[in-house]
ChimeraX commands (.cxc) that place a marker at each C-alpha (Angstrom):
marker #1 position 0.07,0.04,-0.14 radius 0.5
marker #1 position 2.93,2.66,1.00 radius 0.5
marker #1 position 4.42,1.72,-2.36 radius 0.5
marker #1 position 1.94,2.10,-4.30 radius 0.5
marker #1 position 0.96,5.33,-2.15 radius 0.5
marker #1 position 4.28,6.66,-3.34 radius 0.5
marker #1 position 3.92,5.98,-7.30 radius 0.5
marker #1 position 0.73,7.67,-7.27 radius 0.5
marker #1 position 0.90,11.04,-4.86 radius 0.5
marker #1 position 2.92,13.00,-7.56 radius 0.5
marker #1 position 0.57,12.56,-10.03 radius 0.5
marker #1 position -2.34,13.91,-8.53 radius 0.5
marker #1 position 0.36,16.28,-6.86 radius 0.5
marker #1 position 0.94,17.67,-10.57 radius 0.5
marker #1 position -2.73,17.77,-11.50 radius 0.5
marker #1 position -2.94,20.03,-8.46 radius 0.5
marker #1 position -0.73,22.20,-9.47 radius 0.5
marker #1 position -1.96,22.39,-13.06 radius 0.5
marker #1 position -5.37,23.59,-11.35 radius 0.5
marker #1 position -3.95,25.91,-9.19 radius 0.5
marker #1 position -2.04,27.29,-11.83 radius 0.5
marker #1 position -4.63,27.98,-14.09 radius 0.5
marker #1 position -6.77,29.81,-11.35 radius 0.5
marker #1 position -4.08,32.29,-10.80 radius 0.5
marker #1 position -3.51,32.67,-14.30 radius 0.5
marker #1 position 0.29,31.40,-14.60 radius 0.5
marker #1 position 1.80,31.32,-16.83 radius 0.5
marker #1 position -1.50,32.67,-18.88 radius 0.5
marker #1 position -4.46,31.79,-20.55 radius 0.5
marker #1 position -3.36,31.62,-23.17 radius 0.5
marker #1 position -0.13,28.77,-22.35 radius 0.5
marker #1 position -2.91,25.89,-21.78 radius 0.5
marker #1 position -4.23,25.36,-24.84 radius 0.5
marker #1 position -0.85,25.97,-26.85 radius 0.5
marker #1 position 0.66,23.47,-24.51 radius 0.5
marker #1 position -2.52,20.92,-24.90 radius 0.5
marker #1 position -2.16,20.69,-28.98 radius 0.5
marker #1 position 1.49,20.45,-28.78 radius 0.5
marker #1 position 1.21,17.06,-26.10 radius 0.5
marker #1 position -1.43,16.01,-28.43 radius 0.5
marker #1 position -0.04,16.43,-31.63 radius 0.5
marker #1 position 3.74,15.88,-31.15 radius 0.5
marker #1 position 4.75,14.55,-27.32 radius 0.5
marker #1 position 1.79,12.24,-26.89 radius 0.5
marker #1 position 2.29,10.28,-29.83 radius 0.5
marker #1 position 6.25,10.20,-29.36 radius 0.5
marker #1 position 5.47,8.64,-25.97 radius 0.5
marker #1 position 3.25,6.13,-27.95 radius 0.5
marker #1 position 5.60,5.58,-31.02 radius 0.5
marker #1 position 8.68,4.71,-28.56 radius 0.5
marker #1 position 6.84,2.69,-26.07 radius 0.5
marker #1 position 4.74,0.50,-28.86 radius 0.5
marker #1 position 7.85,0.02,-30.74 radius 0.5
marker #1 position 9.48,-1.60,-28.51 radius 0.5
marker #1 position 6.58,-3.51,-26.76 radius 0.5
marker #1 position 6.39,-7.54,-27.31 radius 0.5
marker #1 position 4.22,-7.95,-29.41 radius 0.5
marker #1 position 5.31,-11.78,-29.28 radius 0.5
marker #1 position 4.41,-12.48,-26.13 radius 0.5
marker #1 position 2.39,-15.33,-25.28 radius 0.5
marker #1 position -0.18,-13.25,-22.68 radius 0.5
marker #1 position -0.49,-10.52,-25.41 radius 0.5
marker #1 position -3.68,-12.37,-27.32 radius 0.5
marker #1 position -5.16,-13.03,-24.21 radius 0.5
marker #1 position -4.51,-9.57,-22.55 radius 0.5
marker #1 position -5.88,-7.84,-25.62 radius 0.5
marker #1 position -8.97,-9.96,-26.27 radius 0.5
marker #1 position -9.48,-9.40,-21.91 radius 0.5
marker #1 position -9.67,-5.53,-23.66 radius 0.5
marker #1 position -12.31,-5.96,-25.73 radius 0.5
marker #1 position -14.32,-8.23,-23.29 radius 0.5
marker #1 position -14.61,-5.52,-20.77 radius 0.5
marker #1 position -15.84,-3.03,-23.73 radius 0.5
marker #1 position -18.28,-5.22,-25.05 radius 0.5
marker #1 position -19.85,-6.06,-21.09 radius 0.5
marker #1 position -20.20,-2.38,-20.66 radius 0.5
marker #1 position -21.15,-1.15,-23.81 radius 0.5
marker #1 position -23.71,-3.84,-23.81 radius 0.5
marker #1 position -24.75,-3.14,-20.55 radius 0.5
marker #1 position -25.05,0.82,-21.29 radius 0.5
marker #1 position -27.34,0.18,-24.58 radius 0.5
marker #1 position -29.87,-2.12,-21.95 radius 0.5
marker #1 position -29.76,1.28,-19.53 radius 0.5
marker #1 position -30.27,3.60,-22.71 radius 0.5
marker #1 position -33.19,1.44,-24.30 radius 0.5
marker #1 position -35.27,1.16,-20.78 radius 0.5
marker #1 position -34.04,5.00,-19.70 radius 0.5
marker #1 position -34.82,6.27,-23.22 radius 0.5
marker #1 position -31.68,8.59,-23.02 radius 0.5
marker #1 position -31.43,10.84,-25.93 radius 0.5
marker #1 position -27.57,10.78,-27.46 radius 0.5
marker #1 position -26.70,13.93,-26.10 radius 0.5
marker #1 position -26.88,12.17,-23.11 radius 0.5
marker #1 position -26.18,8.60,-23.85 radius 0.5
marker #1 position -22.65,9.83,-25.20 radius 0.5
marker #1 position -21.85,11.52,-22.52 radius 0.5
marker #1 position -22.67,8.31,-20.20 radius 0.5
marker #1 position -20.92,6.44,-22.50 radius 0.5
marker #1 position -17.75,8.27,-22.32 radius 0.5
marker #1 position -18.10,8.65,-18.84 radius 0.5
marker #1 position -18.32,4.76,-18.40 radius 0.5
marker #1 position -15.48,3.86,-21.35 radius 0.5
marker #1 position -13.15,6.49,-21.90 radius 0.5
marker #1 position -9.99,7.18,-20.05 radius 0.5
marker #1 position -7.24,9.47,-18.88 radius 0.5
marker #1 position -4.32,8.19,-20.53 radius 0.5
marker #1 position -1.76,10.69,-19.18 radius 0.5
marker #1 position -2.94,9.68,-15.70 radius 0.5
marker #1 position -2.93,5.85,-17.31 radius 0.5
marker #1 position 1.00,5.85,-18.00 radius 0.5
marker #1 position 2.17,7.99,-15.29 radius 0.5
marker #1 position 0.81,5.53,-12.87 radius 0.5
marker #1 position 1.95,2.70,-14.95 radius 0.5
marker #1 position 5.20,4.29,-15.60 radius 0.5
marker #1 position 5.24,4.61,-11.64 radius 0.5
marker #1 position 4.54,1.21,-10.65 radius 0.5
marker #1 position 5.82,-1.03,-12.73 radius 0.5
marker #1 position 8.42,0.82,-14.70 radius 0.5
marker #1 position 9.67,-0.03,-18.34 radius 0.5
marker #1 position 7.89,-3.24,-18.48 radius 0.5
marker #1 position 4.72,-1.74,-17.72 radius 0.5
marker #1 position 5.16,0.58,-20.23 radius 0.5
marker #1 position 5.22,-1.71,-23.15 radius 0.5
marker #1 position 2.24,-3.45,-22.28 radius 0.5
marker #1 position 0.43,0.01,-21.58 radius 0.5
marker #1 position 1.47,0.86,-25.04 radius 0.5
marker #1 position -0.14,-2.45,-26.62 radius 0.5
marker #1 position -3.29,-2.29,-24.99 radius 0.5
marker #1 position -3.33,1.71,-25.87 radius 0.5
marker #1 position -3.21,0.31,-29.10 radius 0.5
marker #1 position -6.61,-1.40,-28.80 radius 0.5
marker #1 position -8.17,0.78,-26.66 radius 0.5
marker #1 position -7.64,4.40,-28.20 radius 0.5
marker #1 position -9.39,3.57,-31.86 radius 0.5
marker #1 position -12.31,1.42,-29.89 radius 0.5
marker #1 position -13.07,4.07,-27.52 radius 0.5
marker #1 position -13.42,7.10,-30.02 radius 0.5
marker #1 position -15.19,5.42,-32.28 radius 0.5
marker #1 position -17.76,3.98,-29.64 radius 0.5
marker #1 position -17.81,7.73,-28.57 radius 0.5
marker #1 position -18.81,9.31,-31.92 radius 0.5
marker #1 position -21.23,6.18,-32.55 radius 0.5
marker #1 position -23.12,6.79,-29.15 radius 0.5
marker #1 position -23.10,10.43,-29.67 radius 0.5
marker #1 position -24.43,10.49,-33.15 radius 0.5
marker #1 position -26.97,7.82,-31.93 radius 0.5
marker #1 position -29.95,10.04,-33.06 radius 0.5
marker #1 position -28.53,10.99,-36.76 radius 0.5
marker #1 position -26.52,8.01,-38.20 radius 0.5
marker #1 position -25.94,10.09,-41.37 radius 0.5
marker #1 position -23.41,11.96,-39.55 radius 0.5
marker #1 position -21.32,8.78,-38.32 radius 0.5
marker #1 position -19.06,8.61,-41.80 radius 0.5
marker #1 position -18.08,11.90,-41.82 radius 0.5
marker #1 position -17.29,11.91,-37.98 radius 0.5
marker #1 position -15.30,8.78,-38.22 radius 0.5
marker #1 position -12.78,10.17,-40.92 radius 0.5
marker #1 position -10.78,12.20,-38.05 radius 0.5
marker #1 position -10.84,9.14,-35.70 radius 0.5
marker #1 position -8.86,7.66,-38.10 radius 0.5
marker #1 position -6.62,10.64,-38.66 radius 0.5
marker #1 position -6.03,10.81,-34.87 radius 0.5
marker #1 position -2.64,11.50,-33.99 radius 0.5
marker #1 position -2.86,8.90,-31.05 radius 0.5
marker #1 position -3.90,6.27,-33.81 radius 0.5
marker #1 position -1.95,6.85,-36.03 radius 0.5
marker #1 position 1.36,6.92,-33.73 radius 0.5
marker #1 position 0.15,3.25,-32.33 radius 0.5
marker #1 position 0.19,2.24,-35.67 radius 0.5
marker #1 position 3.27,3.46,-36.67 radius 0.5
marker #1 position 4.64,2.19,-33.62 radius 0.5
marker #1 position 3.67,-1.32,-34.27 radius 0.5
marker #1 position 4.26,-1.73,-38.10 radius 0.5
marker #1 position 8.13,-0.72,-36.85 radius 0.5
marker #1 position 8.31,-3.27,-34.36 radius 0.5
marker #1 position 6.70,-6.08,-36.34 radius 0.5
marker #1 position 9.35,-4.91,-39.61 radius 0.5
marker #1 position 12.20,-5.34,-36.93 radius 0.5
marker #1 position 13.69,-1.53,-37.07 radius 0.5
marker #1 position 15.56,0.68,-34.81 radius 0.5
marker #1 position 15.79,4.24,-34.41 radius 0.5
marker #1 position 19.27,4.89,-35.46 radius 0.5
marker #1 position 21.49,8.29,-35.45 radius 0.5
marker #1 position 19.86,9.81,-32.14 radius 0.5
marker #1 position 16.73,9.60,-33.28 radius 0.5
marker #1 position 15.87,6.68,-30.11 radius 0.5
marker #1 position 17.21,9.37,-27.48 radius 0.5
marker #1 position 14.70,12.33,-29.53 radius 0.5
marker #1 position 11.66,10.28,-29.31 radius 0.5
marker #1 position 12.88,9.33,-25.53 radius 0.5
marker #1 position 13.18,13.41,-24.79 radius 0.5
marker #1 position 10.00,13.64,-26.40 radius 0.5
marker #1 position 8.23,11.04,-24.85 radius 0.5
marker #1 position 9.74,11.84,-21.09 radius 0.5
marker #1 position 8.30,15.85,-21.68 radius 0.5
marker #1 position 4.44,14.55,-22.41 radius 0.5
marker #1 position 3.20,13.22,-18.93 radius 0.5
marker #1 position 4.13,15.84,-16.38 radius 0.5
marker #1 position 3.08,18.16,-19.31 radius 0.5
marker #1 position -0.39,16.37,-19.09 radius 0.5
marker #1 position -1.12,16.30,-15.97 radius 0.5
marker #1 position 0.13,19.94,-15.60 radius 0.5
marker #1 position -3.28,20.17,-18.53 radius 0.5
marker #1 position -5.60,18.20,-16.45 radius 0.5
marker #1 position -5.90,19.84,-13.75 radius 0.5
marker #1 position -5.50,23.22,-15.90 radius 0.5
marker #1 position -9.10,22.01,-17.24 radius 0.5
marker #1 position -10.85,20.87,-13.98 radius 0.5
marker #1 position -14.12,22.50,-13.38 radius 0.5
marker #1 position -15.03,22.76,-10.15 radius 0.5
marker #1 position -18.13,25.18,-10.73 radius 0.5
marker #1 position -19.94,22.54,-13.21 radius 0.5
marker #1 position -20.80,19.89,-10.01 radius 0.5
marker #1 position -23.63,21.70,-9.28 radius 0.5
marker #1 position -26.94,19.81,-10.46 radius 0.5
marker #1 position -27.42,16.14,-11.37 radius 0.5
marker #1 position -25.04,15.09,-8.32 radius 0.5
marker #1 position -26.78,11.44,-8.48 radius 0.5
marker #1 position -25.43,10.56,-12.46 radius 0.5
marker #1 position -22.35,12.17,-11.54 radius 0.5
marker #1 position -22.11,9.77,-8.26 radius 0.5
marker #1 position -23.48,6.62,-10.37 radius 0.5
marker #1 position -21.49,7.11,-13.32 radius 0.5
marker #1 position -17.97,7.79,-11.55 radius 0.5
marker #1 position -18.93,4.52,-8.98 radius 0.5
marker #1 position -19.26,2.55,-11.59 radius 0.5
marker #1 position -16.31,4.00,-14.48 radius 0.5
marker #1 position -13.58,3.81,-11.22 radius 0.5
marker #1 position -14.98,0.50,-9.09 radius 0.5
marker #1 position -17.36,-1.91,-10.95 radius 0.5
marker #1 position -15.64,-1.63,-14.14 radius 0.5
marker #1 position -11.92,-1.96,-13.09 radius 0.5
marker #1 position -13.48,-5.21,-10.67 radius 0.5
marker #1 position -15.07,-6.76,-13.87 radius 0.5
marker #1 position -11.77,-6.04,-15.69 radius 0.5
marker #1 position -10.02,-7.99,-12.76 radius 0.5
marker #1 position -12.55,-11.16,-12.68 radius 0.5
marker #1 position -12.48,-11.98,-16.90 radius 0.5
marker #1 position -8.70,-11.57,-16.13 radius 0.5
marker #1 position -8.43,-14.25,-13.51 radius 0.5
marker #1 position -10.56,-16.03,-15.66 radius 0.5
marker #1 position -8.21,-16.03,-18.46 radius 0.5
marker #1 position -5.21,-16.95,-16.26 radius 0.5
marker #1 position -3.39,-13.48,-17.10 radius 0.5
marker #1 position -0.08,-12.99,-15.38 radius 0.5
marker #1 position 0.04,-10.59,-12.28 radius 0.5
marker #1 position 1.79,-7.55,-14.46 radius 0.5
marker #1 position -0.41,-7.82,-17.06 radius 0.5
marker #1 position -3.95,-8.00,-14.94 radius 0.5
marker #1 position -2.65,-4.98,-12.96 radius 0.5
marker #1 position -1.95,-3.17,-15.61 radius 0.5
marker #1 position -5.41,-4.18,-17.58 radius 0.5
marker #1 position -7.38,-2.84,-14.35 radius 0.5
marker #1 position -5.02,0.35,-14.02 radius 0.5
marker #1 position -6.53,1.25,-17.65 radius 0.5
marker #1 position -10.19,0.60,-16.37 radius 0.5
marker #1 position -9.88,2.06,-13.08 radius 0.5
marker #1 position -8.69,5.44,-14.56 radius 0.5
marker #1 position -11.16,8.71,-14.71 radius 0.5
marker #1 position -12.52,9.54,-18.33 radius 0.5
marker #1 position -10.40,11.24,-20.62 radius 0.5
marker #1 position -10.51,15.77,-20.60 radius 0.5
marker #1 position -10.76,15.55,-24.25 radius 0.5
marker #1 position -14.42,13.75,-23.79 radius 0.5
marker #1 position -15.63,17.35,-23.37 radius 0.5
marker #1 position -14.30,18.87,-26.95 radius 0.5
marker #1 position -15.94,15.71,-28.55 radius 0.5
marker #1 position -19.54,16.32,-27.23 radius 0.5
marker #1 position -19.55,19.90,-27.87 radius 0.5
marker #1 position -18.41,19.48,-31.14 radius 0.5
marker #1 position -21.21,16.65,-31.41 radius 0.5
marker #1 position -24.33,18.72,-29.52 radius 0.5
marker #1 position -23.99,16.53,-26.35 radius 0.5
marker #1 position -24.65,17.81,-22.88 radius 0.5
marker #1 position -21.32,19.85,-22.17 radius 0.5
marker #1 position -22.76,20.59,-18.48 radius 0.5
marker #1 position -22.93,17.29,-17.70 radius 0.5
marker #1 position -19.18,15.81,-19.60 radius 0.5
marker #1 position -17.58,19.02,-17.38 radius 0.5
marker #1 position -18.97,17.46,-13.94 radius 0.5
marker #1 position -18.25,13.76,-15.09 radius 0.5
marker #1 position -14.79,14.82,-15.85 radius 0.5
marker #1 position -14.02,16.85,-13.02 radius 0.5
marker #1 position -15.87,14.76,-10.65 radius 0.5
marker #1 position -14.20,11.52,-12.06 radius 0.5
marker #1 position -10.80,12.89,-11.60 radius 0.5
marker #1 position -10.89,14.03,-7.86 radius 0.5
marker #1 position -12.53,10.95,-7.24 radius 0.5
marker #1 position -9.75,9.03,-8.57 radius 0.5
marker #1 position -7.24,9.93,-6.17 radius 0.5
marker #1 position -8.73,7.63,-3.70 radius 0.5
marker #1 position -10.55,4.97,-5.85 radius 0.5
marker #1 position -7.18,4.37,-7.86 radius 0.5
marker #1 position -5.21,3.93,-4.50 radius 0.5
marker #1 position -8.42,1.35,-3.56 radius 0.5
marker #1 position -8.04,-0.93,-6.74 radius 0.5
marker #1 position -4.45,-1.18,-7.06 radius 0.5
marker #1 position -4.51,-1.98,-3.19 radius 0.5
marker #1 position -6.93,-4.70,-3.79 radius 0.5
marker #1 position -5.35,-5.73,-6.99 radius 0.5
marker #1 position -1.82,-5.74,-5.32 radius 0.5
marker link #1:1,2 radius 0.2
marker link #1:2,3 radius 0.2
marker link #1:3,4 radius 0.2
marker link #1:4,5 radius 0.2
marker link #1:5,6 radius 0.2
marker link #1:6,7 radius 0.2
marker link #1:7,8 radius 0.2
marker link #1:8,9 radius 0.2
marker link #1:9,10 radius 0.2
marker link #1:10,11 radius 0.2
marker link #1:11,12 radius 0.2
marker link #1:12,13 radius 0.2
marker link #1:13,14 radius 0.2
marker link #1:14,15 radius 0.2
marker link #1:15,16 radius 0.2
marker link #1:16,17 radius 0.2
marker link #1:17,18 radius 0.2
marker link #1:18,19 radius 0.2
marker link #1:19,20 radius 0.2
marker link #1:20,21 radius 0.2
marker link #1:21,22 radius 0.2
marker link #1:22,23 radius 0.2
marker link #1:23,24 radius 0.2
marker link #1:24,25 radius 0.2
marker link #1:25,26 radius 0.2
marker link #1:26,27 radius 0.2
marker link #1:27,28 radius 0.2
marker link #1:28,29 radius 0.2
marker link #1:29,30 radius 0.2
marker link #1:30,31 radius 0.2
marker link #1:31,32 radius 0.2
marker link #1:32,33 radius 0.2
marker link #1:33,34 radius 0.2
marker link #1:34,35 radius 0.2
marker link #1:35,36 radius 0.2
marker link #1:36,37 radius 0.2
marker link #1:37,38 radius 0.2
marker link #1:38,39 radius 0.2
marker link #1:39,40 radius 0.2
marker link #1:40,41 radius 0.2
marker link #1:41,42 radius 0.2
marker link #1:42,43 radius 0.2
marker link #1:43,44 radius 0.2
marker link #1:44,45 radius 0.2
marker link #1:45,46 radius 0.2
marker link #1:46,47 radius 0.2
marker link #1:47,48 radius 0.2
marker link #1:48,49 radius 0.2
marker link #1:49,50 radius 0.2
marker link #1:50,51 radius 0.2
marker link #1:51,52 radius 0.2
marker link #1:52,53 radius 0.2
marker link #1:53,54 radius 0.2
marker link #1:54,55 radius 0.2
marker link #1:55,56 radius 0.2
marker link #1:56,57 radius 0.2
marker link #1:57,58 radius 0.2
marker link #1:58,59 radius 0.2
marker link #1:59,60 radius 0.2
marker link #1:60,61 radius 0.2
marker link #1:61,62 radius 0.2
marker link #1:62,63 radius 0.2
marker link #1:63,64 radius 0.2
marker link #1:64,65 radius 0.2
marker link #1:65,66 radius 0.2
marker link #1:66,67 radius 0.2
marker link #1:67,68 radius 0.2
marker link #1:68,69 radius 0.2
marker link #1:69,70 radius 0.2
marker link #1:70,71 radius 0.2
marker link #1:71,72 radius 0.2
marker link #1:72,73 radius 0.2
marker link #1:73,74 radius 0.2
marker link #1:74,75 radius 0.2
marker link #1:75,76 radius 0.2
marker link #1:76,77 radius 0.2
marker link #1:77,78 radius 0.2
marker link #1:78,79 radius 0.2
marker link #1:79,80 radius 0.2
marker link #1:80,81 radius 0.2
marker link #1:81,82 radius 0.2
marker link #1:82,83 radius 0.2
marker link #1:83,84 radius 0.2
marker link #1:84,85 radius 0.2
marker link #1:85,86 radius 0.2
marker link #1:86,87 radius 0.2
marker link #1:87,88 radius 0.2
marker link #1:88,89 radius 0.2
marker link #1:89,90 radius 0.2
marker link #1:90,91 radius 0.2
marker link #1:91,92 radius 0.2
marker link #1:92,93 radius 0.2
marker link #1:93,94 radius 0.2
marker link #1:94,95 radius 0.2
marker link #1:95,96 radius 0.2
marker link #1:96,97 radius 0.2
marker link #1:97,98 radius 0.2
marker link #1:98,99 radius 0.2
marker link #1:99,100 radius 0.2
marker link #1:100,101 radius 0.2
marker link #1:101,102 radius 0.2
marker link #1:102,103 radius 0.2
marker link #1:103,104 radius 0.2
marker link #1:104,105 radius 0.2
marker link #1:105,106 radius 0.2
marker link #1:106,107 radius 0.2
marker link #1:107,108 radius 0.2
marker link #1:108,109 radius 0.2
marker link #1:109,110 radius 0.2
marker link #1:110,111 radius 0.2
marker link #1:111,112 radius 0.2
marker link #1:112,113 radius 0.2
marker link #1:113,114 radius 0.2
marker link #1:114,115 radius 0.2
marker link #1:115,116 radius 0.2
marker link #1:116,117 radius 0.2
marker link #1:117,118 radius 0.2
marker link #1:118,119 radius 0.2
marker link #1:119,120 radius 0.2
marker link #1:120,121 radius 0.2
marker link #1:121,122 radius 0.2
marker link #1:122,123 radius 0.2
marker link #1:123,124 radius 0.2
marker link #1:124,125 radius 0.2
marker link #1:125,126 radius 0.2
marker link #1:126,127 radius 0.2
marker link #1:127,128 radius 0.2
marker link #1:128,129 radius 0.2
marker link #1:129,130 radius 0.2
marker link #1:130,131 radius 0.2
marker link #1:131,132 radius 0.2
marker link #1:132,133 radius 0.2
marker link #1:133,134 radius 0.2
marker link #1:134,135 radius 0.2
marker link #1:135,136 radius 0.2
marker link #1:136,137 radius 0.2
marker link #1:137,138 radius 0.2
marker link #1:138,139 radius 0.2
marker link #1:139,140 radius 0.2
marker link #1:140,141 radius 0.2
marker link #1:141,142 radius 0.2
marker link #1:142,143 radius 0.2
marker link #1:143,144 radius 0.2
marker link #1:144,145 radius 0.2
marker link #1:145,146 radius 0.2
marker link #1:146,147 radius 0.2
marker link #1:147,148 radius 0.2
marker link #1:148,149 radius 0.2
marker link #1:149,150 radius 0.2
marker link #1:150,151 radius 0.2
marker link #1:151,152 radius 0.2
marker link #1:152,153 radius 0.2
marker link #1:153,154 radius 0.2
marker link #1:154,155 radius 0.2
marker link #1:155,156 radius 0.2
marker link #1:156,157 radius 0.2
marker link #1:157,158 radius 0.2
marker link #1:158,159 radius 0.2
marker link #1:159,160 radius 0.2
marker link #1:160,161 radius 0.2
marker link #1:161,162 radius 0.2
marker link #1:162,163 radius 0.2
marker link #1:163,164 radius 0.2
marker link #1:164,165 radius 0.2
marker link #1:165,166 radius 0.2
marker link #1:166,167 radius 0.2
marker link #1:167,168 radius 0.2
marker link #1:168,169 radius 0.2
marker link #1:169,170 radius 0.2
marker link #1:170,171 radius 0.2
marker link #1:171,172 radius 0.2
marker link #1:172,173 radius 0.2
marker link #1:173,174 radius 0.2
marker link #1:174,175 radius 0.2
marker link #1:175,176 radius 0.2
marker link #1:176,177 radius 0.2
marker link #1:177,178 radius 0.2
marker link #1:178,179 radius 0.2
marker link #1:179,180 radius 0.2
marker link #1:180,181 radius 0.2
marker link #1:181,182 radius 0.2
marker link #1:182,183 radius 0.2
marker link #1:183,184 radius 0.2
marker link #1:184,185 radius 0.2
marker link #1:185,186 radius 0.2
marker link #1:186,187 radius 0.2
marker link #1:187,188 radius 0.2
marker link #1:188,189 radius 0.2
marker link #1:189,190 radius 0.2
marker link #1:190,191 radius 0.2
marker link #1:191,192 radius 0.2
marker link #1:192,193 radius 0.2
marker link #1:193,194 radius 0.2
marker link #1:194,195 radius 0.2
marker link #1:195,196 radius 0.2
marker link #1:196,197 radius 0.2
marker link #1:197,198 radius 0.2
marker link #1:198,199 radius 0.2
marker link #1:199,200 radius 0.2
marker link #1:200,201 radius 0.2
marker link #1:201,202 radius 0.2
marker link #1:202,203 radius 0.2
marker link #1:203,204 radius 0.2
marker link #1:204,205 radius 0.2
marker link #1:205,206 radius 0.2
marker link #1:206,207 radius 0.2
marker link #1:207,208 radius 0.2
marker link #1:208,209 radius 0.2
marker link #1:209,210 radius 0.2
marker link #1:210,211 radius 0.2
marker link #1:211,212 radius 0.2
marker link #1:212,213 radius 0.2
marker link #1:213,214 radius 0.2
marker link #1:214,215 radius 0.2
marker link #1:215,216 radius 0.2
marker link #1:216,217 radius 0.2
marker link #1:217,218 radius 0.2
marker link #1:218,219 radius 0.2
marker link #1:219,220 radius 0.2
marker link #1:220,221 radius 0.2
marker link #1:221,222 radius 0.2
marker link #1:222,223 radius 0.2
marker link #1:223,224 radius 0.2
marker link #1:224,225 radius 0.2
marker link #1:225,226 radius 0.2
marker link #1:226,227 radius 0.2
marker link #1:227,228 radius 0.2
marker link #1:228,229 radius 0.2
marker link #1:229,230 radius 0.2
marker link #1:230,231 radius 0.2
marker link #1:231,232 radius 0.2
marker link #1:232,233 radius 0.2
marker link #1:233,234 radius 0.2
marker link #1:234,235 radius 0.2
marker link #1:235,236 radius 0.2
marker link #1:236,237 radius 0.2
marker link #1:237,238 radius 0.2
marker link #1:238,239 radius 0.2
marker link #1:239,240 radius 0.2
marker link #1:240,241 radius 0.2
marker link #1:241,242 radius 0.2
marker link #1:242,243 radius 0.2
marker link #1:243,244 radius 0.2
marker link #1:244,245 radius 0.2
marker link #1:245,246 radius 0.2
marker link #1:246,247 radius 0.2
marker link #1:247,248 radius 0.2
marker link #1:248,249 radius 0.2
marker link #1:249,250 radius 0.2
marker link #1:250,251 radius 0.2
marker link #1:251,252 radius 0.2
marker link #1:252,253 radius 0.2
marker link #1:253,254 radius 0.2
marker link #1:254,255 radius 0.2
marker link #1:255,256 radius 0.2
marker link #1:256,257 radius 0.2
marker link #1:257,258 radius 0.2
marker link #1:258,259 radius 0.2
marker link #1:259,260 radius 0.2
marker link #1:260,261 radius 0.2
marker link #1:261,262 radius 0.2
marker link #1:262,263 radius 0.2
marker link #1:263,264 radius 0.2
marker link #1:264,265 radius 0.2
marker link #1:265,266 radius 0.2
marker link #1:266,267 radius 0.2
marker link #1:267,268 radius 0.2
marker link #1:268,269 radius 0.2
marker link #1:269,270 radius 0.2
marker link #1:270,271 radius 0.2
marker link #1:271,272 radius 0.2
marker link #1:272,273 radius 0.2
marker link #1:273,274 radius 0.2
marker link #1:274,275 radius 0.2
marker link #1:275,276 radius 0.2
marker link #1:276,277 radius 0.2
marker link #1:277,278 radius 0.2
marker link #1:278,279 radius 0.2
marker link #1:279,280 radius 0.2
marker link #1:280,281 radius 0.2
marker link #1:281,282 radius 0.2
marker link #1:282,283 radius 0.2
marker link #1:283,284 radius 0.2
marker link #1:284,285 radius 0.2
marker link #1:285,286 radius 0.2
marker link #1:286,287 radius 0.2
marker link #1:287,288 radius 0.2
marker link #1:288,289 radius 0.2
marker link #1:289,290 radius 0.2
marker link #1:290,291 radius 0.2
marker link #1:291,292 radius 0.2
marker link #1:292,293 radius 0.2
marker link #1:293,294 radius 0.2
marker link #1:294,295 radius 0.2
marker link #1:295,296 radius 0.2
marker link #1:296,297 radius 0.2
marker link #1:297,298 radius 0.2
marker link #1:298,299 radius 0.2
marker link #1:299,300 radius 0.2
marker link #1:300,301 radius 0.2
view
């Protein structure tokens, strides 16, 4: 438990620092949008490319690990579809609740895996991301567009051009081709990758909107508890049923125990979803995850 606490508390200090910096206007409101774009298009893709390029794609546990990822997504999505049919949610609300349940804060996840499981954990995390990033993005677009199927095709094209997805594809291709970065390229990628996580965590804190927590408290609590406790419990049970090794089980559970992604707000606004509810879910889950992640990882070990 002490090791988990020591590994995770610096992450939430950075998130808190980002919130305080934004609140006091340091280094300026214009800094954060530029930092987020630079991280999203340059630093974070470099991290994914670097990690996936060295990932153990021939590892014998990998097919079971990826099958477990897809099975958790399938169960959660089916449960949401049943709930939507019973509650008759419009797409604007259904898409928000799905993102709250399935999307994840990648910056926090990779920082947690790096602190808890080191380089080996990052390799497996990159493989999981190669499946999760495109899957949850497509599901999010489909859910928010469920009342207007004519929009789906045009909206899925930007998903296919997503820099994170392209970085995963490129990293896997380099890995499978047996290529190795040369002439200092590996060092450049490592420097860019090492910059991504702290800047990402600061940006997460800067994006928190505590005033969005007013109203719909029941929905915020229910969605957050499902995301932060029930979904990781399902992931853990599936991993045990598939007899995944300990480290793969832990990393699988970590990614399904993360709070939802701050970028979910941008997609929600773009597709006409309930932006107020989405902002509240993002903020509430991020705050609650400071406790829930410790609890989940203490149970998983």
